[in-house]
C-alpha positions in Angstrom: 22.6 -13.9 -0.2 19.7 -15.2 0.7 16.5 -14.6 -1.0 13.7 -12.7 1.4 12.4 -15.6 3.7 8.6 -15.9 3.8 7.1 -18.3 6.2 3.9 -18.6 4.3 6.0 -20.2 1.7 6.7 -23.3 3.8 5.0 -26.9 3.3 4.7 -29.3 6.0 4.1 -33.1 6.4 3.3 -35.0 9.0 4.4 -38.7 9.9 2.4 -41.6 10.7 1.7 -42.8 14.3 4.6 -44.5 16.1 5.2 -45.7 20.0 6.4 -42.6 21.9 10.0 -43.3 23.2 9.6 -41.2 26.1 5.8 -42.2 27.5 4.7 -45.8 27.7 1.1 -46.2 25.8 1.4 -43.1 24.0 1.7 -42.6 20.3 3.7 -40.0 18.8 3.2 -37.9 15.3 5.5 -35.0 14.3 4.9 -32.3 11.6 8.1 -31.6 9.8 9.6 -29.4 6.8 12.7 -29.5 5.2 15.4 -26.7 5.1 16.6 -25.7 1.8 19.8 -24.3 1.3 18.9 -20.5 0.9 16.6 -20.1 3.6 17.8 -22.8 6.1 19.4 -20.7 8.3 16.2 -18.2 8.6 13.6 -20.9 8.9 15.8 -22.8 11.6 15.9 -19.7 13.5 12.4 -19.1 13.1 10.6 -22.3 13.8 13.1 -23.2 16.7 11.5 -20.3 18.3 8.1 -21.7 17.5 8.7 -25.2 19.1 10.4 -27.1 16.3 13.6 -29.0 16.4 16.1 -29.4 13.6 17.2 -33.1 12.6 19.7 -32.7 10.0 18.0 -31.1 6.9 14.5 -31.2 8.3 12.8 -29.7 11.2 10.1 -30.7 13.3 7.8 -30.8 16.3 5.6 -33.2 17.8 1.7 -33.1 16.5 0.3 -36.1 18.9 -3.4 -36.5 18.9 -3.9 -37.8 22.6 -0.8 -36.1 24.3 0.8 -32.8 24.5 3.6 -33.6 27.2 6.5 -32.3 25.1 7.5 -28.5 25.7 10.6 -26.6 24.1 12.9 -26.0 26.9 15.5 -22.9 27.2 17.9 -21.9 29.9 18.4 -18.4 30.8 21.9 -18.0 30.2 23.1 -14.9 32.0 21.0 -15.6 34.7 22.3 -19.2 35.0 24.2 -19.9 38.7 26.5 -22.9 39.5 25.0 -25.0 42.3 27.1 -26.9 44.5 26.4 -30.2 42.2 27.3 -28.5 38.9 30.7 -26.9 40.4 31.6 -30.3 41.2 31.1 -31.3 37.3 33.1 -28.0 36.3 36.0 -28.9 38.8 36.1 -32.6 37.7 36.3 -31.4 34.2 39.0 -28.6 34.7 41.3 -30.4 32.4 38.9 -30.5 29.6 39.6 -28.3 26.5 36.9 -27.3 24.2 37.3 -26.0 20.6 34.6 -24.9 18.0 35.1 -26.1 14.4 33.4 -26.3 11.5 30.8 -28.9 10.6 33.3 -31.0 9.5 32.6 -35.2 10.1 36.2 -36.8 10.9 36.4 -40.7 11.8 37.5 -39.7 15.4 34.0 -38.3 16.4 32.2 -40.9 14.1 34.3 -43.9 16.2 33.1 -41.6 19.5 29.4 -41.5 18.2 29.6 -45.3 17.7 30.9 -46.2 21.3 28.0 -43.7 22.6 25.2 -45.4 20.7 26.4 -48.9 21.1 26.0 -48.4 24.8 23.1 -45.8 25.3 20.6 -46.5 22.3 21.4 -50.1 21.3 18.1 -50.7 19.6 17.8 -47.2 18.3 17.7 -46.6 14.5 21.0 -44.5 14.7 23.0 -47.4 16.1 23.8 -48.7 12.3 24.8 -45.5 11.2 27.8 -45.7 8.6 30.3 -43.0 8.4 28.9 -41.6 5.1 25.2 -41.2 7.1 27.4 -39.4 9.7 29.1 -37.0 7.3 25.3 -36.4 5.9 24.2 -35.8 9.6 26.9 -33.2 10.2 27.6 -31.4 7.1 24.6 -31.6 4.9 22.8 -29.1 7.5 21.4 -25.9 6.2 22.1 -23.9 9.2 24.6 -22.1 11.0 25.9 -25.0 12.7 29.6 -25.7 14.3 31.1 -28.6 16.2 31.9 -28.4 19.8 34.8 -30.8 20.3 36.2 -31.7 23.8 39.3 -33.3 24.6 41.1 -34.3 27.9 44.9 -33.1 28.9 46.1 -36.3 26.6 44.1 -34.9 23.7 41.8 -37.5 23.3 38.4 -36.7 22.0 35.7 -37.5 24.9 32.6 -35.7 24.1 31.0 -33.9 21.1 28.0 -31.5 20.3 26.4 -30.5 16.9 25.3 -27.0 17.6 23.4 -24.3 16.0 23.9 -20.8 16.3 20.3 -18.9 16.4 19.7 -15.1 16.7 19.7 -15.0 20.5 21.3 -18.1 21.5 22.6 -21.9 20.9 20.9 -24.9 20.1 22.3 -28.3 21.3 21.2 -30.2 18.2 23.1 -33.4 19.1 25.4 -34.4 21.8 27.5 -37.8 22.4 30.5 -38.8 24.8 32.7 -41.3 26.2 30.3 -43.3 28.2 33.1 -44.9 30.1 33.9 -41.4 32.0 31.2 -42.0 34.4 32.6 -39.8 37.1 33.0 -36.7 34.6 29.0 -36.0 33.7 30.1 -35.1 30.4 26.4 -34.4 29.3 25.8 -32.3 32.1 29.6 -30.6 31.6 28.8 -29.9 27.9 25.3 -28.1 28.8 27.3 -26.1 31.4 29.9 -25.2 28.9 27.2 -23.8 26.1 25.6 -21.8 28.9 29.0 -20.3 29.3 29.4 -19.9 25.8 26.2 -18.0 25.4 27.0 -15.7 28.2 30.5 -14.8 27.0 29.1 -14.2 23.3 26.1 -12.0 24.5 23.4 -14.5 23.8 20.4 -14.9 26.1 19.3 -18.7 25.7 20.7 -22.1 25.2 18.0 -24.2 23.5 17.9 -28.0 24.9 15.0 -29.3 22.8 12.1 -31.1 24.0 11.3 -31.6 27.9 8.7 -34.2 29.0 7.7 -33.5 32.9 7.0 -37.2 33.3 9.7 -38.9 31.5 12.9 -40.1 33.2 14.7 -39.5 30.1 14.1 -35.8 30.2 14.3 -35.1 33.6 17.9 -33.6 33.8 16.8 -30.9 31.5 15.0 -29.3 34.3 17.9 -29.1 36.6 19.3 -25.8 34.5 17.6 -22.9 36.2 16.5 -20.4 35.3 14.7 -21.9 32.4 11.9 -21.3 30.0 9.2 -23.7 28.6 7.1 -22.9 25.2 3.3 -23.0 26.1 0.2 -22.1 24.2 0.8 -18.6 25.1 4.3 -18.3 24.5 7.7 -18.8 26.3 7.0 -18.9 30.1 9.2 -18.9 33.0 9.6 -21.7 35.5 10.3 -21.4 38.9 
């Protein structure tokens, strides 16, 4: 049983300025608070709806001094309709089987993550992650977390997503996949599958983290419509 969660009890910290990974010439800062085991799921739920993002047992949001380009984005799952491009993605991956597992790290997942990071983020801080750190990333999380595993018809693991369940949706915390399977568009396919999972579970939203309008790295998120972004006045529909 969790004790009563009081937002006023939260203590926040702020990072030092660092180069922004999304917009050239900008500096980023983040405000964050740790997630404790007792209240973690409630804090994660409460703050995600307020524009925060979970990373292991920390939840953060941008607190940049000169830029406000980052907006939380969530897809309105029940209203989502497959366009022709996404229909092709679903058809291409018709042989994929998804299983939802407890948050338990495996060597198979870790090997897939290593190949993904080496190709997509060779200079990133996660690229030197050992298996013990991966275990912490997956298992040491004070949230309602599961692992979505995707396998082809031979049983080979081709994609994974660390996913949190919130009161009104799912949040894709971190996903990775076989980068050699270019024709499958596995990143997009996992989002489509999560939207389907939300709809079947009666959940309203799929939370995709931050979207930056002028960042090519983030442009794919805006393709999933209809969606909402979080602005100063609250969650707003985007045409």
